[in-house]
ChimeraX commands (.cxc) that place a marker at each C-alpha (Angstrom):
marker #1 position 186.03,37.03,-185.33 radius 0.5
marker #1 position 186.77,40.64,-185.55 radius 0.5
marker #1 position 190.18,42.17,-185.12 radius 0.5
marker #1 position 188.96,43.99,-182.13 radius 0.5
marker #1 position 188.16,40.77,-180.29 radius 0.5
marker #1 position 191.55,39.29,-180.93 radius 0.5
marker #1 position 194.35,39.03,-178.22 radius 0.5
marker #1 position 196.78,40.62,-180.61 radius 0.5
marker #1 position 194.60,43.73,-180.93 radius 0.5
marker #1 position 194.45,44.06,-177.12 radius 0.5
marker #1 position 198.18,43.64,-176.88 radius 0.5
marker #1 position 198.75,46.39,-179.51 radius 0.5
marker #1 position 196.30,48.75,-177.71 radius 0.5
marker #1 position 198.07,48.00,-174.38 radius 0.5
marker #1 position 201.47,48.66,-175.84 radius 0.5
marker #1 position 200.54,52.07,-177.35 radius 0.5
marker #1 position 198.97,53.24,-174.13 radius 0.5
marker #1 position 195.26,52.85,-174.80 radius 0.5
marker #1 position 194.78,50.16,-172.09 radius 0.5
marker #1 position 198.05,50.79,-170.44 radius 0.5
marker #1 position 197.55,53.60,-167.96 radius 0.5
marker #1 position 201.10,53.85,-166.70 radius 0.5
marker #1 position 202.82,56.11,-169.29 radius 0.5
marker #1 position 199.72,58.26,-169.36 radius 0.5
marker #1 position 199.58,58.53,-165.63 radius 0.5
marker #1 position 203.21,59.61,-165.19 radius 0.5
marker #1 position 203.11,62.11,-168.04 radius 0.5
marker #1 position 200.73,64.12,-165.80 radius 0.5
marker #1 position 203.01,64.09,-162.70 radius 0.5
marker #1 position 205.98,66.52,-162.41 radius 0.5
marker #1 position 208.54,63.86,-161.41 radius 0.5
marker #1 position 211.86,65.29,-160.05 radius 0.5
marker #1 position 215.21,63.68,-159.72 radius 0.5
marker #1 position 215.08,64.83,-156.15 radius 0.5
marker #1 position 213.22,62.06,-154.12 radius 0.5
marker #1 position 212.68,64.40,-151.29 radius 0.5
marker #1 position 210.53,66.84,-153.18 radius 0.5
marker #1 position 206.86,66.45,-153.96 radius 0.5
marker #1 position 205.89,65.12,-157.37 radius 0.5
marker #1 position 202.76,67.06,-158.10 radius 0.5
marker #1 position 199.74,65.85,-159.98 radius 0.5
marker #1 position 199.07,68.47,-162.87 radius 0.5
marker #1 position 195.57,67.45,-164.02 radius 0.5
marker #1 position 192.12,67.23,-162.52 radius 0.5
marker #1 position 191.42,67.67,-158.79 radius 0.5
marker #1 position 188.44,67.16,-156.57 radius 0.5
marker #1 position 187.03,69.70,-154.32 radius 0.5
marker #1 position 189.44,68.97,-151.57 radius 0.5
marker #1 position 192.54,69.27,-153.86 radius 0.5
marker #1 position 193.41,65.67,-154.36 radius 0.5
marker #1 position 194.32,64.54,-157.87 radius 0.5
marker #1 position 192.00,62.42,-159.86 radius 0.5
marker #1 position 193.03,60.00,-162.66 radius 0.5
marker #1 position 190.69,58.30,-164.92 radius 0.5
marker #1 position 191.59,54.71,-166.33 radius 0.5
marker #1 position 190.57,54.09,-169.79 radius 0.5
marker #1 position 189.58,50.54,-169.38 radius 0.5
marker #1 position 187.87,49.74,-167.34 radius 0.5
marker #1 position 186.47,53.30,-167.07 radius 0.5
marker #1 position 187.05,54.33,-163.52 radius 0.5
marker #1 position 188.20,57.37,-161.76 radius 0.5
marker #1 position 190.83,56.95,-158.83 radius 0.5
marker #1 position 192.87,59.20,-156.59 radius 0.5
marker #1 position 196.34,59.92,-158.20 radius 0.5
marker #1 position 198.21,59.34,-154.95 radius 0.5
marker #1 position 196.66,55.97,-154.43 radius 0.5
marker #1 position 197.44,54.96,-158.12 radius 0.5
marker #1 position 201.05,56.16,-157.51 radius 0.5
marker #1 position 201.50,54.08,-154.40 radius 0.5
marker #1 position 200.27,51.14,-156.19 radius 0.5
marker #1 position 202.70,51.71,-159.03 radius 0.5
marker #1 position 205.47,51.60,-156.53 radius 0.5
marker #1 position 204.67,48.03,-155.76 radius 0.5
marker #1 position 202.59,48.58,-152.66 radius 0.5
marker #1 position 199.28,46.74,-152.46 radius 0.5
marker #1 position 196.62,49.42,-151.44 radius 0.5
marker #1 position 193.58,47.63,-149.81 radius 0.5
marker #1 position 190.25,49.50,-150.35 radius 0.5
marker #1 position 189.75,49.82,-146.61 radius 0.5
marker #1 position 192.96,51.74,-146.02 radius 0.5
marker #1 position 193.75,55.34,-146.81 radius 0.5
marker #1 position 196.89,56.71,-148.50 radius 0.5
marker #1 position 198.33,59.32,-146.27 radius 0.5
marker #1 position 200.69,62.09,-147.33 radius 0.5
marker #1 position 203.75,62.79,-145.06 radius 0.5
marker #1 position 204.20,65.98,-147.01 radius 0.5
marker #1 position 200.58,67.20,-146.51 radius 0.5
marker #1 position 200.39,68.05,-150.00 radius 0.5
marker #1 position 197.21,66.43,-151.65 radius 0.5
marker #1 position 198.66,66.72,-155.10 radius 0.5
marker #1 position 201.87,64.79,-154.35 radius 0.5
marker #1 position 202.38,61.55,-156.00 radius 0.5
marker #1 position 205.86,60.74,-154.73 radius 0.5
marker #1 position 205.66,57.25,-153.38 radius 0.5
marker #1 position 208.37,58.27,-150.73 radius 0.5
marker #1 position 205.90,60.67,-149.36 radius 0.5
marker #1 position 203.00,58.24,-149.09 radius 0.5
marker #1 position 202.04,55.65,-146.48 radius 0.5
marker #1 position 199.04,53.40,-145.83 radius 0.5
marker #1 position 196.89,54.14,-142.77 radius 0.5
marker #1 position 193.43,53.76,-141.17 radius 0.5
marker #1 position 190.84,56.51,-140.64 radius 0.5
marker #1 position 192.10,56.73,-137.03 radius 0.5
marker #1 position 195.71,57.00,-138.19 radius 0.5
marker #1 position 194.78,59.87,-140.42 radius 0.5
marker #1 position 192.72,61.60,-137.64 radius 0.5
marker #1 position 195.73,61.31,-135.24 radius 0.5
marker #1 position 198.09,62.63,-138.00 radius 0.5
marker #1 position 195.74,65.53,-138.61 radius 0.5
marker #1 position 195.69,66.50,-134.87 radius 0.5
marker #1 position 199.46,66.02,-134.42 radius 0.5
marker #1 position 200.01,68.47,-137.34 radius 0.5
marker #1 position 197.51,71.04,-136.18 radius 0.5
marker #1 position 195.10,70.58,-139.07 radius 0.5
marker #1 position 191.96,69.29,-137.24 radius 0.5
marker #1 position 188.69,71.22,-137.48 radius 0.5
marker #1 position 188.41,71.19,-133.71 radius 0.5
marker #1 position 191.89,72.87,-133.32 radius 0.5
marker #1 position 191.18,75.61,-136.01 radius 0.5
marker #1 position 187.87,76.52,-134.21 radius 0.5
marker #1 position 189.19,76.27,-130.65 radius 0.5
marker #1 position 190.12,80.00,-130.56 radius 0.5
marker #1 position 186.62,80.96,-130.97 radius 0.5
marker #1 position 185.21,78.54,-128.32 radius 0.5
marker #1 position 185.19,78.07,-124.65 radius 0.5
marker #1 position 187.84,75.34,-125.07 radius 0.5
marker #1 position 190.49,78.13,-125.59 radius 0.5
marker #1 position 189.77,79.42,-122.17 radius 0.5
marker #1 position 190.22,76.26,-120.20 radius 0.5
marker #1 position 192.87,76.70,-117.52 radius 0.5
marker #1 position 192.29,80.50,-117.00 radius 0.5
marker link #1:1,2 radius 0.2
marker link #1:2,3 radius 0.2
marker link #1:3,4 radius 0.2
marker link #1:4,5 radius 0.2
marker link #1:5,6 radius 0.2
marker link #1:6,7 radius 0.2
marker link #1:7,8 radius 0.2
marker link #1:8,9 radius 0.2
marker link #1:9,10 radius 0.2
marker link #1:10,11 radius 0.2
marker link #1:11,12 radius 0.2
marker link #1:12,13 radius 0.2
marker link #1:13,14 radius 0.2
marker link #1:14,15 radius 0.2
marker link #1:15,16 radius 0.2
marker link #1:16,17 radius 0.2
marker link #1:17,18 radius 0.2
marker link #1:18,19 radius 0.2
marker link #1:19,20 radius 0.2
marker link #1:20,21 radius 0.2
marker link #1:21,22 radius 0.2
marker link #1:22,23 radius 0.2
marker link #1:23,24 radius 0.2
marker link #1:24,25 radius 0.2
marker link #1:25,26 radius 0.2
marker link #1:26,27 radius 0.2
marker link #1:27,28 radius 0.2
marker link #1:28,29 radius 0.2
marker link #1:29,30 radius 0.2
marker link #1:30,31 radius 0.2
marker link #1:31,32 radius 0.2
marker link #1:32,33 radius 0.2
marker link #1:33,34 radius 0.2
marker link #1:34,35 radius 0.2
marker link #1:35,36 radius 0.2
marker link #1:36,37 radius 0.2
marker link #1:37,38 radius 0.2
marker link #1:38,39 radius 0.2
marker link #1:39,40 radius 0.2
marker link #1:40,41 radius 0.2
marker link #1:41,42 radius 0.2
marker link #1:42,43 radius 0.2
marker link #1:43,44 radius 0.2
marker link #1:44,45 radius 0.2
marker link #1:45,46 radius 0.2
marker link #1:46,47 radius 0.2
marker link #1:47,48 radius 0.2
marker link #1:48,49 radius 0.2
marker link #1:49,50 radius 0.2
marker link #1:50,51 radius 0.2
marker link #1:51,52 radius 0.2
marker link #1:52,53 radius 0.2
marker link #1:53,54 radius 0.2
marker link #1:54,55 radius 0.2
marker link #1:55,56 radius 0.2
marker link #1:56,57 radius 0.2
marker link #1:57,58 radius 0.2
marker link #1:58,59 radius 0.2
marker link #1:59,60 radius 0.2
marker link #1:60,61 radius 0.2
marker link #1:61,62 radius 0.2
marker link #1:62,63 radius 0.2
marker link #1:63,64 radius 0.2
marker link #1:64,65 radius 0.2
marker link #1:65,66 radius 0.2
marker link #1:66,67 radius 0.2
marker link #1:67,68 radius 0.2
marker link #1:68,69 radius 0.2
marker link #1:69,70 radius 0.2
marker link #1:70,71 radius 0.2
marker link #1:71,72 radius 0.2
marker link #1:72,73 radius 0.2
marker link #1:73,74 radius 0.2
marker link #1:74,75 radius 0.2
marker link #1:75,76 radius 0.2
marker link #1:76,77 radius 0.2
marker link #1:77,78 radius 0.2
marker link #1:78,79 radius 0.2
marker link #1:79,80 radius 0.2
marker link #1:80,81 radius 0.2
marker link #1:81,82 radius 0.2
marker link #1:82,83 radius 0.2
marker link #1:83,84 radius 0.2
marker link #1:84,85 radius 0.2
marker link #1:85,86 radius 0.2
marker link #1:86,87 radius 0.2
marker link #1:87,88 radius 0.2
marker link #1:88,89 radius 0.2
marker link #1:89,90 radius 0.2
marker link #1:90,91 radius 0.2
marker link #1:91,92 radius 0.2
marker link #1:92,93 radius 0.2
marker link #1:93,94 radius 0.2
marker link #1:94,95 radius 0.2
marker link #1:95,96 radius 0.2
marker link #1:96,97 radius 0.2
marker link #1:97,98 radius 0.2
marker link #1:98,99 radius 0.2
marker link #1:99,100 radius 0.2
marker link #1:100,101 radius 0.2
marker link #1:101,102 radius 0.2
marker link #1:102,103 radius 0.2
marker link #1:103,104 radius 0.2
marker link #1:104,105 radius 0.2
marker link #1:105,106 radius 0.2
marker link #1:106,107 radius 0.2
marker link #1:107,108 radius 0.2
marker link #1:108,109 radius 0.2
marker link #1:109,110 radius 0.2
marker link #1:110,111 radius 0.2
marker link #1:111,112 radius 0.2
marker link #1:112,113 radius 0.2
marker link #1:113,114 radius 0.2
marker link #1:114,115 radius 0.2
marker link #1:115,116 radius 0.2
marker link #1:116,117 radius 0.2
marker link #1:117,118 radius 0.2
marker link #1:118,119 radius 0.2
marker link #1:119,120 radius 0.2
marker link #1:120,121 radius 0.2
marker link #1:121,122 radius 0.2
marker link #1:122,123 radius 0.2
marker link #1:123,124 radius 0.2
marker link #1:124,125 radius 0.2
marker link #1:125,126 radius 0.2
marker link #1:126,127 radius 0.2
marker link #1:127,128 radius 0.2
marker link #1:128,129 radius 0.2
marker link #1:129,130 radius 0.2
marker link #1:130,131 radius 0.2
view
């Protein structure tokens, strides 16, 4: 048996952070003592501005805010979204994150005036309804 196949070797790698993603993850987040402020992800982003974190083992990329909420002890099912109360896609503060469905996310977007329909309404006939 080789050293790399032994449980002791895996434990050592976990302790130094090779397989343990938690220290590596939080070192990339600007964590503040203020729980009301956003804790922004400082590394790679996707084209929509959401933070991306790559796990070393197994090799997998995930959204930073989903990983952060999971670290706070919340079970994050794959069929639910992690929504930002702060509307900051880089925020990893668990106090700013909540679980929701696609419908919840769409409603939140409309209530906050961020929907595509609302942003284009001024250029369409919808803006003239009621004249």
